[in-house]
Phi, psi and omega in degrees: 000132178247143178210160179224138175255128180232112177297143178239129181234150176241145180225146176292320177243073186297319178302317178296319182290328174299313177301314183297313181296322178291313182291323188270311185262346178095011176298158174236143178291123178258318182198124181226125179246107178293149174265159181298332184273007181096351177276201179239121177289319181196139175217148175234123177243141180244153173215109186059232179269007182256166181212148167235155174244143184228157172202162179279144170293137181249159173303145187308322183291345180245012191274344177072179184299310184295317182298332179288346180270350187251134175239151176273151180308322181295336180280343185230041174074021177080008180270163177230156174251357174207161182216122172294143178240122180259129175262119182230156180276330181237080184295329179295322178293317179294320177301314180299318178294321180297315179298314181297329181275001176088014176297141175280115178279117182268316175234118185295160181297136179197162175274134181260157179299332184269011172101359179267156165241122187207172174210164179233135181217167171254138173282175184300340177257010171096356177291140182266134180233139170252126181236125182197181183265349183291121178246106184295342179286333182246355181294144176276120179267000000 
């Protein structure tokens, strides 16, 4: 059996966040479907062999069953129940871009006991991201 996990995120200003994620973290646009209202109906961004899917937050009356299950960090006191983790080769460069792009650094960049160098930040809409060099696929256990 083969499977793939792809995190899905929603943003109030999804077109702006697509630009921000590409410019700051290095994602590339794989597939973007604009919505009639100027938002994003569906987007796929890639980074190396990974992918995230994005969409715009819709007004509650048009949000459907799935959308009613999702809240934005700003709606629930800035907390998250999951966090995307990006594995990058040059975390210091990504850190510099994140700081320059106005990301809120929650945990500053540092070397970890388990061999990673990483940092944790919030994007402009409050989603929490962990960015580091630790790759669990190649780590020696």
